[in-house]
PAZAPA-4460 file (N, C-alpha, C; in steps of 0.05 Angstrom, whole numbers, plus 32768, in hexadecimal, padded with zeros to 4 digits):
% residues 238
    n_x    n_y    n_z   ca_x   ca_y   ca_z    c_x    c_y    c_z   seq   type   mol
   82EF   7EBC   8151   82DF   7ED6   814F   82D7   7ED9   8132     1      X     A
   82BD   7EE0   812E   82B2   7EE6   8114   82AE   7F04   8112     2      X     A
   82B7   7F10   80FC   82B5   7F2D   80F8   82A7   7F33   80DE     3      X     A
   8293   7F44   80E0   8286   7F4E   80C8   828A   7F6D   80C6     4      X     A
   8294   7F76   80B0   8295   7F92   80AA   827D   7F99   8099     5      X     A
   8269   7FA5   80A5   8250   7FAB   8097   8251   7FC8   808E     6      X     A
   8254   7FCC   8074   8258   7FE7   8068   8241   7FEF   8057     7      X     A
   8233   8003   805F   821C   800D   8050   8226   8019   8036     8      X     A
   8219   8010   8020   821D   801B   8005   823A   8016   7FFA     9      X     A
   8247   8001   8003   8261   7FFB   7FF8   825D   7FF2   7FDB    10      X     A
   8268   8001   7FC8   8263   7FFC   7FAC   8278   7FEA   7FA0    11      X     A
   826F   7FD4   7F94   8280   7FC0   7F87   8294   7FCD   7F74    12      X     A
   828A   7FDF   7F63   829B   7FEA   7F4E   82B1   7FFD   7F5A    13      X     A
   82AB   800A   7F71   82BF   801B   7F7D   82D4   800A   7F8C    14      X     A
   82CB   7FF4   7F98   82DF   7FE3   7FA5   82F3   7FD9   7F90    15      X     A
   82EA   7FD3   7F78   82FB   7FCB   7F62   830C   7FE3   7F59    16      X     A
   82FF   7FF9   7F54   830D   8011   7F49   8323   801B   7F5B    17      X     A
   831E   801B   7F75   8331   8026   7F88   8344   8010   7F93    18      X     A
   8342   7FF8   7F88   8354   7FE2   7F8F   8355   7FDD   7FAD    19      X     A
   833E   7FD9   7FB9   833D   7FD5   7FD6   8340   7FB7   7FDC    20      X     A
   8359   7FAE   7FE0   835F   7F92   7FE2   8354   7F85   7FFC    21      X     A
   8353   7F94   8011   8348   7F8A   802A   832A   7F87   8029    22      X     A
   831D   7F9A   801D   8300   7F98   801A   82F9   7F81   8006    23      X     A
   830A   7F7E   7FF2   8304   7F6B   7FDC   8309   7F4E   7FE4    24      X     A
   831E   7F48   7FF1   8326   7F2D   7FFA   8328   7F1A   7FE2    25      X     A
   832B   7F00   7FE9   832F   7EEC   7FD4   8316   7EE7   7FC3    26      X     A
   8300   7EE6   7FD1   82E6   7EE2   7FC4   82D4   7EFA   7FC9    27      X     A
   82C8   7F04   7FB4   82B6   7F1B   7FB8   82A2   7F1C   7FA1    28      X     A
   828C   7F2A   7FA5   8278   7F2C   7F91   8261   7F3E   7F99    29      X     A
   824B   7F3B   7F8C   8233   7F4B   7F92   821E   7F3A   7FA0    30      X     A
   8211   7F46   7FB3   81FA   7F38   7FC0   81E1   7F3D   7FB0    31      X     A
   81CE   7F2B   7FB2   81B5   7F2C   7FA4   819F   7F37   7FB6    32      X     A
   8196   7F4F   7FB0   8181   7F5C   7FBF   8168   7F60   7FAE    33      X     A
   8165   7F50   7F99   814F   7F53   7F86   8134   7F4D   7F92    34      X     A
   8133   7F3E   7FA9   811A   7F38   7FB6   810D   7F50   7FC3    35      X     A
   811C   7F66   7FC6   8112   7F7E   7FD3   8109   7F92   7FBE    36      X     A
   80F3   7FA0   7FC4   80E8   7FB3   7FB1   80FA   7FCA   7FAC    37      X     A
   8109   7FD3   7FC0   811C   7FE8   7FBE   8132   7FE4   7FD3    38      X     A
   814A   7FED   7FCE   8160   7FE8   7FE1   8160   7FFC   7FF8    39      X     A
   8150   7FF7   800C   814E   8008   8023   8160   7FFD   803A    40      X     A
   8170   800F   8045   8184   8007   8059   8178   7FF8   8070    41      X     A
   8162   8003   807C   8157   7FF6   8094   814B   7FDB   808D    42      X     A
   813F   7FD9   8076   8133   7FBF   806D   8149   7FAA   806A    43      X     A
   815F   7FB1   805C   8173   7F9E   8055   8183   7F94   806E    44      X     A
   818A   7FA6   8080   8199   7F9D   8097   8188   7F8D   80AA    45      X     A
   816E   7F95   80AC   815C   7F85   80BE   8158   7F69   80B3    46      X     A
   8156   7F67   8098   8154   7F4D   808C   816D   7F3C   808E    47      X     A
   8184   7F4A   808D   819E   7F3C   8090   81A0   7F2F   80AB    48      X     A
   819A   7F3D   80C1   819F   7F33   80DB   818A   7F1E   80E4    49      X     A
   8173   7F1D   80D7   815F   7F09   80DE   815D   7EF2   80CA    50      X     A
   8169   7EF5   80B3   8167   7EE1   809E   814C   7EDF   8091    51      X     A
   813C   7EF4   8094   8121   7EF4   8087   811D   7F0F   8079    52      X     A
   810E   7F0E   8064   8107   7F27   8056   80F3   7F36   8067    53      X     A
   80FC   7F4C   8073   80EA   7F5C   8085   80E0   7F75   8078    54      X     A
   80E1   7F76   805D   80D9   7F8F   804F   80BD   7F98   8057    55      X     A
   80AA   7F86   8055   808E   7F8D   805B   808B   7F97   8078    56      X     A
   8098   7F89   808B   8097   7F91   80A7   80A3   7FAC   80AC    57      X     A
   80B9   7FB2   809F   80C7   7FCC   80A4   80B8   7FE3   8096    58      X     A
   80B1   7FDF   807D   80A4   7FF5   806E   8088   7FFB   8079    59      X     A
   807B   7FE8   8086   8061   7FED   8092   8062   8003   80A7    60      X     A
   807A   8007   80B3   807D   801A   80C8   807B   8037   80BE    61      X     A
   8081   803B   80A4   8081   8056   8098   809D   8061   8097    62      X     A
   80A1   8075   8086   80BC   807F   8080   80CA   808A   8099    63      X     A
   80BC   8095   80AC   80C8   80A0   80C4   80CC   808B   80D9    64      X     A
   80B7   807C   80E0   80B9   8069   80F5   80CB   8052   80EF    65      X     A
   80D0   804C   80D6   80E0   8035   80CF   80FD   8038   80DA    66      X     A
   8106   8051   80DC   8121   8056   80E6   8124   8050   8103    67      X     A
   810E   804D   8111   810F   8046   812E   810D   8028   8133    68      X     A
   810F   8019   811D   810D   7FFB   811F   8123   7FF0   8132    69      X     A
   811B   7FDF   8144   812E   7FD0   8155   8126   7FB3   8154    70      X     A
   8136   7FA3   8147   8132   7F86   8145   813C   7F79   815F    71      X     A
   812A   7F69   816B   8131   7F5C   8184   8149   7F4A   8180    72      X     A
   815B   7F4A   8194   8174   7F3A   8192   816E   7F1D   818C    73      X     A
   8159   7F12   8197   8153   7EF5   8194   814B   7EEF   8177    74      X     A
   8143   7F02   8167   813C   7EFE   814B   8155   7EFE   8139    75      X     A
   816B   7F06   8143   8184   7F09   8133   8197   7EF1   8137    76      X     A
   81A9   7EED   8124   81BD   7ED8   8128   81D2   7EE1   813C    77      X     A
   81D2   7EFA   8145   81E5   7F03   8159   81E0   7EF3   8173    78      X     A
   81C7   7EEB   8178   81C0   7EDD   8191   81CD   7EC2   8193    79      X     A
   81D8   7EB8   817D   81E5   7E9E   817D   8202   7E9F   8188    80      X     A
   820B   7EB8   818D   8226   7EBB   8197   8226   7EC2   81B5    81      X     A
   823C   7EBC   81C3   823D   7EC0   81DF   8243   7EDD   81E7    82      X     A
   8255   7EEA   81D8   825C   7F05   81DF   825F   7F16   81C5    83      X     A
   8249   7F1C   81B8   824B   7F2B   819F   824D   7F49   81A4    84      X     A
   825A   7F57   8191   825B   7F74   8191   8251   7F7D   8176    85      X     A
   823B   7F8C   8176   822E   7F96   815E   822E   7FB5   8160    86      X     A
   823C   7FC2   814D   8240   7FDE   814F   8230   7FEE   813B    87      X     A
   821B   7FFC   8145   820C   8010   8136   81FD   8004   811E    88      X     A
   81F1   7FED   8120   81E3   7FE1   810A   81C6   7FEA   8107    89      X     A
   81BE   7FF4   80F0   81A2   7FFC   80ED   818F   7FE5   80F2    90      X     A
   8179   7FEB   8101   8166   7FD7   8108   816C   7FC7   8121    91      X     A
   8184   7FCD   812C   818C   7FBE   8144   8194   7FD1   815A    92      X     A
   81AA   7FE1   8156   81B3   7FF2   816C   81C1   800B   8162    93      X     A
   81B9   8014   8149   81C8   802C   813F   81C0   8045   814D    94      X     A
   81D1   8059   814A   81CD   8073   8158   81B7   8082   814A    95      X     A
   819F   8080   8154   8187   808C   8147   818A   80AA   8144    96      X     A
   8193   80B8   8158   8195   80D5   8157   81A9   80DE   8141    97      X     A
   81C0   80D1   8140   81D4   80D8   812D   81CB   80D4   8110    98      X     A
   81C0   80BD   810B   81B7   80B7   80EF   819F   80C8   80E7    99      X     A
   818E   80CF   80FB   8177   80E1   80F5   8181   80FD   80EE   100      X     A
   8196   8106   80FC   81A1   8120   80F5   81AD   8120   80D9   101      X     A
   81BA   810B   80D2   81C5   8109   80B7   81AF   810A   80A2   102      X     A
   8199   80FC   80A7   8183   80FD   8093   8176   8119   8092   103      X     A
   8174   8126   80A9   8169   8141   80AA   817A   8155   809A   104      X     A
   8195   8152   809D   81A7   8164   808D   81A5   815E   8070   105      X     A
   81A2   8145   8069   819F   813D   804C   8186   814A   8041   106      X     A
   8170   8148   8050   8157   8155   8046   815A   8173   8045   107      X     A
   8168   817F   8059   816C   819C   8059   817C   81A5   8040   108      X     A
   8190   8194   8039   81A0   819B   8021   818F   819D   8008   109      X     A
   817E   8189   8004   816E   8189   7FEB   8157   819D   7FEC   110      X     A
   814F   81A5   8004   813A   81BA   8007   8145   81D6   8003   111      X     A
   815F   81DA   8008   816B   81F4   8008   8170   81FD   7FEA   112      X     A
   8168   8216   7FE4   816B   8220   7FC9   8181   8235   7FC6   113      X     A
   818B   823F   7FDC   81A1   8253   7FDB   81BC   8245   7FDA   114      X     A
   81CC   8248   7FC5   81E4   8238   7FC1   81F8   8239   7FD9   115      X     A
   81FE   8250   7FE4   8212   8251   7FF9   8207   8243   8012   116      X     A
   81ED   8245   8017   81E1   8237   802E   81E1   8219   802A   117      X     A
   81DD   8211   8011   81DE   81F5   8009   81FA   81E9   800F   118      X     A
   820E   81F9   8008   822A   81F0   800D   8230   81EE   802B   119      X     A
   8225   8200   803B   8229   81FE   8058   821C   81E5   8064   120      X     A
   8204   81DF   805A   81F7   81C6   8063   8207   81AE   805C   121      X     A
   8211   81AD   8043   8221   8197   803A   823A   8194   804B   122      X     A
   8247   81AA   8052   825F   81A8   8062   8258   819D   807E   123      X     A
   8243   81A6   808A   823B   819C   80A4   8234   817E   80A2   124      X     A
   8226   8177   808D   821F   815B   8089   8238   8149   8086   125      X     A
   824B   8151   8076   8263   8142   8072   8274   8141   808C   126      X     A
   8277   8158   8099   8287   8158   80B2   827B   8146   80C7   127      X     A
   8261   8146   80C9   8253   8136   80DD   8257   8118   80D7   128      X     A
   8255   8111   80BD   8258   80F5   80B5   8274   80EB   80BB   129      X     A
   8288   80FB   80B5   82A4   80F2   80BA   82AA   80F0   80D8   130      X     A
   829E   8103   80E8   82A3   8101   8105   8296   80E8   8110   131      X     A
   827F   80E1   8107   8272   80C8   8111   8281   80AF   8107   132      X     A
   828B   80B1   80EF   829B   809A   80E4   82B4   8095   80F6   133      X     A
   82C0   80AB   80FF   82D8   80A7   8110   82D0   809A   812A   134      X     A
   82B9   80A0   8135   82AF   8094   814D   82AA   8076   8149   135      X     A
   829D   806F   8134   8297   8053   812E   82B0   8043   812A   136      X     A
   82C3   804F   811B   82DD   8042   8117   82EB   803C   8131   137      X     A
   82EB   804F   8143   82F8   804B   815D   82EA   8035   816D   138      X     A
   82CF   8035   816D   82C0   8020   817B   82C6   8004   816F   139      X     A
   82C7   8003   8155   82CC   7FE9   8147   82E8   7FDF   814E   140      X     A
   82FC   7FF0   814C   8318   7FE7   8151   831B   7FDF   816E   141      X     A
   830D   7FED   8181   830E   7FE5   819D   8301   7FCA   81A1   142      X     A
   82EB   7FC5   8193   82DE   7FAB   8195   82F0   7F94   818C   143      X     A
   8300   7F99   8178   8312   7F84   816E   8326   7F7B   8183   144      X     A
   832C   7F8D   8197   833F   7F86   81AB   8333   7F79   81C4   145      X     A
   8319   7F76   81C3   830A   7F6A   81DA   8303   7F4D   81D5   146      X     A
   82F8   7F40   81E9   82F2   7F23   81E8   82D6   7F1E   81DD   147      X     A
   82D2   7F24   81C4   82B8   7F1E   81B7   82BB   7F06   81A5   148      X     A
   82A5   7EF6   81A3   82A6   7EE0   8190   8299   7EE8   8175   149      X     A
   828C   7F00   8175   8281   7F0B   815C   8282   7F29   815D   150      X     A
   828A   7F36   8147   828B   7F53   8145   827F   7F5B   812B   151      X     A
   826D   7F6E   812B   8263   7F7A   8113   8265   7F99   8116   152      X     A
   8274   7FA5   8104   8276   7FC2   8103   8268   7FCD   80EB   153      X     A
   8255   7FDF   80F0   8246   7FEB   80DA   8251   8006   80D4   154      X     A
   8258   800B   80BB   8263   8024   80B2   8251   8031   809D   155      X     A
   8247   8048   80A2   8234   8056   8090   8241   806B   807E   156      X     A
   825B   806F   8081   8268   8086   8075   8266   8086   8056   157      X     A
   8269   806F   8049   8268   806E   802C   824C   8076   8022   158      X     A
   8238   806F   8031   821C   8076   802A   8217   8093   802F   159      X     A
   821D   809C   8047   8216   80B8   804F   8225   80CC   803E   160      X     A
   823F   80C9   803B   824E   80DB   802A   8247   80D7   800D   161      X     A
   8243   80BF   8004   823E   80BA   7FE8   8225   80C7   7FDE   162      X     A
   8210   80CA   7FEE   81F7   80D6   7FE5   81FB   80F2   7FDA   163      X     A
   820C   8102   7FE6   8210   811E   7FDD   822B   8121   7FCE   164      X     A
   823D   810E   7FCF   8258   8112   7FC5   8262   80FC   7FB3   165      X     A
   8250   80EC   7FA7   8258   80D5   7F99   826A   80DB   7F80   166      X     A
   8266   80F3   7F75   8276   80FB   7F5E   8292   8104   7F65   167      X     A
   8296   8108   7F7F   82B1   8111   7F89   82C3   80F9   7F8D   168      X     A
   82D1   80F2   7F77   82E1   80D9   7F77   82F6   80DA   7F8D   169      X     A
   8303   80F1   7F91   8318   80F3   7FA5   830D   80ED   7FC1   170      X     A
   82F6   80F8   7FC7   82EA   80F3   7FE2   82E1   80D6   7FE5   171      X     A
   82D4   80CB   7FD0   82CB   80AF   7FD2   82E3   809C   7FD4   172      X     A
   82F9   80A2   7FC5   8310   8091   7FC7   831C   8092   7FE4   173      X     A
   831C   80A9   7FF0   8327   80AB   800B   8316   809A   801E   174      X     A
   82FC   809B   801B   82EA   808B   802C   82F0   806D   8028   175      X     A
   82F1   8064   8010   82F6   8048   800A   8311   803F   8014   176      X     A
   8325   8050   8011   8340   8048   801B   8340   8046   8039   177      X     A
   8331   8058   8047   832F   8056   8064   8321   803D   806D   178      X     A
   830B   8036   805F   82FD   801D   8066   830E   8005   8060   179      X     A
   831E   8006   804B   8330   7FF0   8045   8346   7FED   805A   180      X     A
   834F   8004   8065   8363   8003   807A   8357   7FF8   8094   181      X     A
   833F   8000   809A   8331   7FF5   80B2   832F   7FD7   80AF   182      X     A
   8327   7FCE   8098   8323   7FB1   8093   833E   7FA2   8096   183      X     A
   8353   7FAE   808D   836E   7FA2   8090   8377   7F9F   80AC   184      X     A
   836A   7FAC   80BF   8373   7FAB   80DB   8365   7F94   80EA   185      X     A
   8353   7F85   80DD   8344   7F70   80EA   8356   7F58   80ED   186      X     A
   835A   7F4E   8106   836E   7F39   810B   8362   7F1D   8109   187      X     A
   834E   7F19   80F8   8341   7EFF   80F4   8335   7EFF   80D9   188      X     A
   832A   7EE7   80D1   831B   7EE7   80B8   8302   7EF7   80BB   189      X     A
   82F8   7F02   80A6   82E1   7F14   80A8   82D0   7F13   808E   190      X     A
   82B8   7F1D   8091   82A6   7F21   807A   82A2   7F3F   8076   191      X     A
   82A3   7F48   805E   829B   7F63   8057   8280   7F61   8049   192      X     A
   826D   7F72   8052   8252   7F70   8046   8246   7F8C   8044   193      X     A
   823A   7F92   802E   822A   7FAA   802C   820D   7FA3   8026   194      X     A
   81FB   7FB5   802D   81DE   7FB1   8028   81D8   7FB6   800B   195      X     A
   81E4   7FCB   8000   81E1   7FD2   7FE4   81F9   7FE2   7FDC   196      X     A
   81FC   7FE8   7FC3   8212   7FF9   7FB9   8208   8015   7FB4   197      X     A
   8216   8024   7FA3   820E   803F   7F9D   8215   8045   7F80   198      X     A
   8203   8052   7F72   8207   8059   7F56   8203   8077   7F53   199      X     A
   8210   8082   7F3E   820F   809F   7F3A   81F3   80A9   7F32   200      X     A
   81EB   80BF   7F3D   81D3   80CD   7F35   81DA   80EA   7F32   201      X     A
   81E5   80F1   7F1B   81F1   810B   7F17   8209   810E   7F29   202      X     A
   820B   8123   7F39   8221   8126   7F4C   821C   8117   7F66   203      X     A
   8204   810C   7F69   81FD   80FE   7F82   8200   80E0   7F7F   204      X     A
   81F8   80D1   7F94   81F8   80B4   7F93   81DE   80A9   7F9C   205      X     A
   81D6   8093   7F90   81BC   8085   7F97   81C2   8068   7F9B   206      X     A
   81B1   805B   7FAB   81B5   803E   7FB1   81B3   802D   7F97   207      X     A
   81C6   801B   7F94   81C4   8008   7F7E   81B5   7FEF   7F88   208      X     A
   81AF   7FDD   7F75   819D   7FC7   7F7B   81AD   7FAD   7F7E   209      X     A
   81C5   7FAF   7F8A   81D5   7F98   7F92   81E7   7FA1   7FA8   210      X     A
   81F0   7F8E   7FB8   8203   7F94   7FCD   821F   7F89   7FC7   211      X     A
   8230   7F87   7FDB   824B   7F7D   7FD8   8251   7F6A   7FEE   212      X     A
   8261   7F56   7FE8   826B   7F43   7FFD   8288   7F3C   7FF6   213      X     A
   8297   7F35   800B   82B1   7F28   8006   82B8   7F16   801D   214      X     A
   82C8   7F02   8017   82D1   7EEE   802A   82EC   7EE3   8022   215      X     A
   82FC   7EDC   8035   8315   7ECE   802F   8312   7EB0   802F   216      X     A
   82FB   7EA6   8037   82F7   7E8A   803C   82EB   7E7A   8025   217      X     A
   82D6   7E85   8018   82C9   7E77   8003   82B9   7E89   7FF1   218      X     A
   82B4   7E7F   7FD9   82A4   7E8E   7FC5   8286   7E8B   7FCB   219      X     A
   8279   7EA0   7FD0   825C   7E9F   7FD8   824A   7EA3   7FC0   220      X     A
   8256   7EA9   7FA9   8245   7EAC   7F91   8236   7EC7   7F91   221      X     A
   821C   7EC5   7F8F   820A   7EDD   7F8F   81F5   7EDA   7FA5   222      X     A
   81FE   7EDB   7FBE   81EC   7ED5   7FD5   81D7   7EEB   7FDA   223      X     A
   81C1   7EE2   7FE5   81AD   7EF5   7FEF   81B8   7F00   800A   224      X     A
   81B0   7F18   8011   81B9   7F23   802A   81AD   7F14   8042   225      X     A
   8197   7F06   803D   818B   7EF6   8053   8199   7EDB   8056   226      X     A
   81AA   7ED3   8043   81B9   7EBA   8045   81CE   7EBB   805B   227      X     A
   81D6   7ED3   8063   81EC   7ED5   8076   81E4   7ECC   8092   228      X     A
   81CA   7ECB   8098   81C0   7EC3   80B2   81CA   7EA7   80B8   229      X     A
   81C6   7E94   80A5   81CF   7E78   80AA   81EE   7E76   80A9   230      X     A
   81FA   7E86   8097   8217   7E84   8095   8225   7E8D   80AF   231      X     A
   8219   7E9F   80BE   8226   7EAA   80D5   8220   7E9B   80EF   232      X     A
   820F   7E88   80EE   8209   7E78   8106   8222   7E68   810D   233      X     A
   822B   7E69   8127   8243   7E5A   812F   8242   7E3D   8126   234      X     A
   8257   7E34   811A   8258   7E19   810E   8254   7E19   80F1   235      X     A
   8245   7E2E   80E7   8241   7E31   80CA   8252   7E48   80BF   236      X     A
   825D   7E58   80D1   826A   7E71   80C9   8281   7E6C   80B6   237      X     A
   8284   7E80   80A4   8299   7E7F   8090   82B4   7E82   809D   238      X     A
***
């Protein structure tokens, strides 16, 4: 069984700072996303699963329609497996309504000018993100107990919470420790991969221009996110 923990906005520096040994593994480093004009979630994960830079194809859809992207199974390396389980991955099968609601609340927060109303929106945003994280965690842990030859679990919590709460070290540490604990429950070798990291922008967080990877099997150096397509093909897998 091959397992990928796909974590949106997992930040290299925070993995180090919070001493996340399960996320870090024996070999770890930063992924190279310099070929992309900007680190957009939908672009990067779509490119990851197909092994091709799909930035032009995705951005051509426009800022709204791009979130409805669905990459055909046959274009992905998932099709090389007999019984894959892919949980909530952008561009493939993620919960469109849930993630759209998160984006709407984020916009509502920045549009709101009354402080107490702003706080209420932030609380709803955070509560919703954590509730969805618990659902994804349950789905992922259940998949690990089933007969799959490939499992990918996508976790958006570090990105969603980080955008409004990146300066809250206590909260971010709690998130990273939970992700580290989830990773430690994987009963097989695994890859940890993020599309991009996150850097401070005042009290908020913004996408950084590198991702994160880790492996217990070998040093990958500074791989492109598109390189994982060939690495994950059965027979080539790490």
